TIRO-968221 format. One line per 3 residues: number of its first residue (from 1); their letters; for each residue z, y, x of C-alpha. Coordinates in steps of 0.1 Angstrom, whole numbers, plus 5000, padded with zeros to 4 digits. Layout:
# TIRO-968221
NUM) a) Z:Y:X; ...
END
This chain:
# TIRO-968221
1) xxx) 3550:4824:7981; 3586:4813:7982; 3613:4832:8001
4) xxx) 3618:4803:8025; 3580:4803:8033; 3581:4841:8039
7) xxx) 3611:4837:8062; 3594:4809:8081; 3562:4830:8086
10) xxx) 3582:4861:8097; 3603:4841:8121; 3572:4824:8136
13) xxx) 3554:4857:8142; 3585:4873:8157; 3590:4843:8181
16) xxx) 3554:4844:8192; 3557:4881:8199; 3588:4876:8220
19) xxx) 3572:4847:8238; 3542:4869:8246; 3563:4897:8259
22) xxx) 3583:4872:8280; 3550:4860:8296; 3544:4895:8310
25) xxx) 3570:4887:8337; 3544:4869:8359; 3508:4881:8366
28) xxx) 3494:4846:8361; 3507:4844:8326; 3503:4880:8315
31) xxx) 3469:4875:8300; 3482:4846:8279; 3512:4868:8269
34) xxx) 3489:4896:8259; 3468:4873:8237; 3500:4859:8221
37) xxx) 3512:4894:8213; 3479:4903:8198; 3479:4872:8177
40) xxx) 3514:4880:8164; 3506:4916:8156; 3473:4906:8139
43) xxx) 3492:4880:8119; 3517:4906:8108; 3489:4928:8096
46) xxx) 3475:4900:8075; 3510:4893:8061; 3514:4930:8051
49) xxx) 3481:4930:8033; 3488:4898:8015; 3523:4906:8003
52) xxx) 3514:4941:7991; 3486:4926:7970; 3462:4955:7978
55) xxx) 3437:4953:7950; 3413:4980:7963; 3403:4972:7999
58) xxx) 3376:4998:8000; 3398:5020:8022; 3417:4994:8042
61) xxx) 3388:4973:8054; 3366:5002:8066; 3396:5018:8082
64) xxx) 3406:4986:8101; 3370:4979:8111; 3362:5014:8124
67) xxx) 3395:5017:8143; 3390:4983:8158; 3355:4991:8170
70) xxx) 3365:5025:8183; 3395:5010:8202; 3374:4983:8217
73) xxx) 3347:5008:8228; 3373:5031:8244; 3392:5003:8261
76) xxx) 3361:4988:8276; 3351:5021:8292; 3384:5030:8307
79) xxx) 3390:5021:8343; 3423:5013:8359; 3429:5049:8370
82) xxx) 3427:5060:8334; 3449:5032:8320; 3482:5051:8323
85) xxx) 3468:5081:8303; 3453:5057:8277; 3486:5038:8273
88) xxx) 3505:5071:8268; 3479:5082:8242; 3482:5048:8224
91) xxx) 3520:5051:8225; 3517:5085:8209; 3494:5071:8182
94) xxx) 3520:5045:8174; 3546:5073:8169; 3522:5093:8148
97) xxx) 3515:5063:8126; 3552:5057:8120; 3556:5094:8112
100) xxx) 3528:5093:8086; 3541:5062:8069; 3576:5077:8066
103) xxx) 3562:5110:8053; 3540:5093:8027; 3569:5071:8014
106) xxx) 3593:5100:8013; 3570:5121:7993; 3556:5094:7970
109) xxx) 3560:5101:7933; 3553:5065:7921; 3569:5032:7928
112) xxx) 3605:5022:7931; 3628:5051:7940; 3643:5050:7975
115) xxx) 3680:5047:7981; 3699:5074:8000; 3701:5051:8030
118) xxx) 3664:5045:8030; 3657:5082:8027; 3679:5090:8057
121) xxx) 3662:5063:8077; 3628:5075:8066; 3637:5111:8078
124) xxx) 3649:5097:8111; 3616:5077:8114; 3597:5109:8107
127) xxx) 3616:5129:8133; 3614:5102:8160; 3577:5094:8153
130) xxx) 3566:5131:8154; 3585:5139:8185; 3572:5107:8202
133) xxx) 3537:5116:8193; 3538:5151:8208; 3558:5140:8239
136) xxx) 3533:5112:8245; 3503:5136:8242; 3519:5157:8269
139) xxx) 3524:5126:8291; 3489:5115:8285; 3475:5150:8294
142) xxx) 3495:5149:8327; 3484:5114:8336; 3448:5123:8328
145) xxx) 3451:5155:8351; 3444:5177:8321; 3478:5193:8323
148) xxx) 3496:5203:8356; 3515:5175:8372; 3546:5195:8381
151) xxx) 3575:5198:8356; 3575:5229:8335; 3609:5246:8330
154) xxx) 3612:5272:8303; 3638:5300:8306; 3671:5285:8294
157) xxx) 3653:5253:8287; 3684:5234:8275; 3692:5262:8250
160) xxx) 3657:5260:8236; 3658:5223:8233; 3692:5224:8216
163) xxx) 3680:5251:8193; 3650:5231:8182; 3673:5201:8175
166) xxx) 3697:5223:8156; 3668:5236:8134; 3658:5200:8126
169) xxx) 3694:5191:8116; 3696:5223:8095; 3664:5215:8077
172) xxx) 3676:5179:8071; 3708:5192:8055; 3690:5217:8033
175) xxx) 3664:5191:8022; 3692:5166:8014; 3709:5191:7992
178) xxx) 3676:5201:7975; 3662:5166:7970; 3660:5148:7937
181) xxx) 3641:5116:7933; 3621:5124:7964; 3625:5146:7995
184) xxx) 3607:5180:7990; 3574:5179:8009; 3577:5215:8021
187) xxx) 3610:5208:8040; 3595:5176:8054; 3565:5196:8068
190) xxx) 3589:5221:8084; 3609:5192:8099; 3577:5176:8111
193) xxx) 3566:5208:8129; 3600:5212:8145; 3600:5176:8156
196) xxx) 3566:5181:8173; 3580:5211:8191; 3610:5191:8201
199) xxx) 3588:5164:8217; 3568:5190:8237; 3599:5208:8249
202) xxx) 3616:5175:8258; 3587:5162:8278; 3572:5191:8297
205) xxx) 3601:5193:8322; 3595:5157:8333; 3566:5152:8357
208) xxx) 3555:5139:8391; 3573:5108:8403; 3595:5107:8371
211) xxx) 3565:5099:8348; 3571:5061:8348; 3606:5068:8334
214) xxx) 3592:5091:8307; 3565:5065:8297; 3592:5038:8295
217) xxx) 3615:5059:8273; 3586:5070:8250; 3577:5033:8246
220) xxx) 3613:5027:8234; 3612:5056:8210; 3579:5044:8195
223) xxx) 3595:5010:8189; 3625:5027:8173; 3602:5048:8150
226) xxx) 3584:5016:8140; 3616:4998:8132; 3627:5028:8110
229) xxx) 3593:5026:8094; 3597:4989:8087; 3630:4996:8069
232) xxx) 3614:5022:8047; 3585:4999:8037; 3609:4968:8037
235) xxx) 3588:4948:8061; 3608:4924:8083; 3581:4917:8109
238) xxx) 3577:4954:8115; 3614:4959:8118; 3617:4930:8143
241) xxx) 3586:4941:8164; 3598:4977:8165; 3633:4967:8175
244) xxx) 3619:4944:8202; 3597:4971:8217; 3626:4996:8215
247) xxx) 3649:4972:8234; 3623:4962:8260; 3614:4999:8266
250) xxx) 3651:5008:8270; 3655:4980:8296; 3624:4991:8315
253) xxx) 3637:5027:8315; 3669:5015:8330; 3650:4995:8356
256) xxx) 3628:5025:8365; 3659:5047:8370; 3676:5021:8392
259) xxx) 3644:5018:8413; 3645:5056:8419; 3683:5057:8422
262) xxx) 3682:5084:8395; 3703:5090:8364; 3684:5090:8332
265) xxx) 3700:5123:8321; 3690:5139:8354; 3654:5128:8350
268) xxx) 3651:5140:8314; 3668:5173:8321; 3645:5179:8350
271) xxx) 3675:5181:8374; 3666:5181:8411; 3691:5181:8440
274) xxx) 3698:5215:8454; 3678:5225:8485; 3698:5224:8517
277) xxx) 3711:5258:8527; 3720:5251:8563; 3699:5242:8593
280) xxx) 3678:5210:8591; 3698:5179:8598; 3696:5164:8633
283) xxx) 3666:5141:8636; 3648:5156:8606; 3614:5150:8621
286) xxx) 3623:5117:8638; 3618:5082:8626; 3648:5070:8606
289) xxx) 3664:5036:8605; 3675:5020:8572; 3709:5037:8577
292) xxx) 3692:5071:8580; 3699:5074:8617; 3672:5089:8641
295) xxx) 3659:5062:8664; 3633:5081:8684; 3632:5115:8700
298) xxx) 3612:5144:8685; 3594:5147:8719; 3574:5116:8712
301) xxx) 3558:5129:8680; 3523:5133:8692; 3518:5096:8697
304) xxx) 3495:5082:8670; 3486:5115:8654; 3450:5124:8645
307) xxx) 3453:5160:8655; 3435:5166:8688; 3429:5129:8692
310) xxx) 3395:5112:8694; 3387:5096:8660; 3371:5065:8676
313) xxx) 3401:5061:8699; 3425:5063:8670; 3405:5037:8650
316) xxx) 3403:5014:8680; 3441:5015:8683; 3445:5007:8646
319) xxx) 3420:4979:8649; 3437:4965:8679; 3471:4966:8661
322) xxx) 3455:4946:8632; 3441:4920:8655; 3473:4916:8675
325) xxx) 3497:4915:8646; 3509:4881:8633; 3529:4894:8604
328) xxx) 3512:4921:8582; 3527:4939:8552; 3503:4959:8531
331) xxx) 3518:4988:8510; 3494:5000:8483; 3499:5034:8465
334) xxx) 3483:5054:8438; 3459:5069:8463; 3444:5034:8466
337) xxx) 3435:5036:8430; 3421:5071:8433; 3399:5059:8462
340) xxx) 3388:5028:8442; 3399:5008:8473; 3418:4980:8457
343) xxx) 3390:4954:8460; 3385:4962:8497; 3422:4961:8504
346) xxx) 3424:4926:8488; 3393:4915:8509; 3410:4928:8540
349) xxx) 3442:4908:8532; 3421:4877:8528; 3403:4883:8561
352) xxx) 3437:4887:8579; 3449:4855:8563; 3418:4837:8575
355) xxx) 3428:4849:8610; 3461:4829:8606; 3482:4860:8599
358) xxx) 3511:4861:8575; 3500:4888:8550; 3521:4901:8521
361) xxx) 3519:4930:8497; 3550:4952:8492; 3551:4967:8457
364) xxx) 3574:4996:8450; 3585:4999:8413; 3570:5034:8410
367) xxx) 3540:5030:8432; 3516:5036:8403; 3516:5061:8375
370) xxx) 3534:5038:8351; 3556:5006:8352; 3536:4976:8365
373) xxx) 3505:4997:8372; 3501:4985:8408; 3504:4949:8398
376) xxx) 3476:4953:8373; 3454:4971:8399; 3458:4943:8424
379) xxx) 3454:4916:8396; 3421:4932:8386; 3410:4930:8423
382) xxx) 3420:4893:8422; 3448:4895:8447; 3468:4864:8454
385) xxx) 3498:4867:8431; 3520:4847:8455; 3516:4875:8481
388) xxx) 3530:4902:8459; 3566:4910:8466; 3590:4934:8450
391) xxx) 3608:4960:8471; 3642:4944:8472; 3627:4911:8484
394) xxx) 3603:4925:8510; 3625:4953:8526; 3645:4930:8548
397) xxx) 3613:4917:8564; 3599:4950:8577; 3621:4950:8608
400) xxx) 3604:4918:8620; 3569:4928:8609; 3543:4935:8634
403) xxx) 3522:4958:8613; 3528:4978:8581; 3495:4990:8566
406) xxx) 3500:5019:8542; 3471:5025:8518; 3473:5056:8496
409) xxx) 3511:5057:8495; 3535:5085:8505; 3567:5090:8486
412) xxx) 3574:5053:8483; 3574:5050:8522; 3590:5084:8529
415) xxx) 3621:5079:8551; 3632:5114:8542; 3647:5097:8511
418) xxx) 3672:5080:8534; 3679:5106:8560; 3676:5140:8543
421) xxx) 3697:5155:8515; 3687:5180:8489; 3652:5168:8483
424) xxx) 3637:5154:8450; 3636:5119:8465; 3670:5119:8483
427) xxx) 3687:5086:8477; 3656:5070:8462; 3651:5035:8475
430) xxx) 3619:5033:8496; 3599:5006:8513; 3611:5004:8550
433) xxx) 3577:5007:8566; 3591:5028:8594; 3611:4998:8606
436) xxx) 3579:4979:8614; 3568:4976:8650; 3535:4994:8642
439) xxx) 3524:5014:8611; 3489:5023:8602; 3485:5049:8575
442) xxx) 3452:5050:8555; 3458:5081:8534; 3434:5109:8525
445) xxx) 3455:5135:8545; 3490:5143:8555; 3499:5163:8524
448) xxx) 3531:5152:8507; 3531:5131:8476; 3542:5141:8441
451) xxx) 3577:5149:8453; 3564:5176:8477; 3586:5163:8505
454) xxx) 3568:5160:8539; 3568:5125:8553; 3583:5121:8587
457) xxx) 3567:5087:8590; 3535:5105:8599; 3551:5119:8630
460) xxx) 3567:5087:8641; 3556:5074:8676; 3547:5039:8662
463) xxx) 3524:5053:8635; 3486:5055:8637; 3470:5079:8612
466) xxx) 3436:5071:8598; 3431:5100:8575; 3402:5101:8551
469) xxx) 3388:5082:8521; 3409:5050:8519; 3379:5029:8507
472) xxx) 3358:5040:8536; 3386:5034:8561; 3395:4999:8548
475) xxx) 3358:4990:8547; 3354:5000:8583; 3384:4979:8593
478) xxx) 3371:4949:8574; 3337:4952:8590; 3351:4955:8625
481) xxx) 3373:4924:8619; 3343:4905:8608; 3327:4911:8641
484) x) 3355:4893:8659
END
């Protein structure tokens, strides 16, 4: 096949991949984009097999067949709650694959000798791939609730991290001095082990609400490792695909940090704002405006609370608020996914729309466990995509909204992020549910979210708390509205 034909095929596959990724921007076209990306990657696989003229397919064909069947079986059995953990695991598998390819090529005794530049890039691919693999496994364990959710800080954590990185650099220098036609395998194994440790130490101090940032960053490093791997095996589609993933992951990481008003260095170093040392700020337990100013006296806190109130009376007031409201904004959170309530929430939204109410969904960028998780949850429940609004677009509407319905969300509607200093969420943009005329909270209980910061919204006089299983609560509201 001529060089021009090869260039044409490579360019076509790269453009199809970029087009598929571009279609992910809208829920309606995401499915088509996913199929386009799969087509591009499958085409790249065929191109690799064709150009390398693999004579013995007795290993390649069974490996591809078995891995495809296993992947299909696992993916078909994973529900939406488990998707973030599976994505993190798959991301780690990509890093591991890049690591193995680089290792095999660096230690190969046959074939064309590698240039110095290719050997350096191969070593970088090995380090990034191994570190990404271990870091992704830690992230997957946390997302699957196998590992504790809170960040883990080692004594003198930065010193340990820097020490491991220094060991990797030292091994690389020694290996470079000792290498002849190929890099000594013993030094590569030592470097691989140190890189795995680096990934673990790097990732264990990121947890809780910062997990979307870590997932995005690891997605970028997987793409970077794949691009390094493509240079080593001299495969242009792999270089382009890896670079595209690295760039998109970096952009998404930046977007996640902006959504949380956090600096990437602070997130990755596990830095939290220092706890306040003085007395609580005035209005700490009161409802806060968008400027962080208390707008209601603490004496009015008992209104709307469940403690000491008749459950039927609380539900009746919540139902009356839903019937009376003309404008309703629904705020879904990860608790909605845990309660498997997405379908019921979408049904409730449709019922309210049938009652001639203006219904919208407010989506916070970090509402789920990974970027875009909430959009996928609602898409699976067949929500109307035109009713999904991002935080910056929906926030100005809360002040004129009759009812804000919070379902399984806490940190993303916590006004303490605006009015309190020294908390893990201080300064983080939140959905302004507290500015609505009435708020109904359908959460399991009043415990704080991942940040551990108590939510003053629960004590606001315009808030009605319907604590309990969200699916049961929403189903009861839906059935009661059907009786109208």
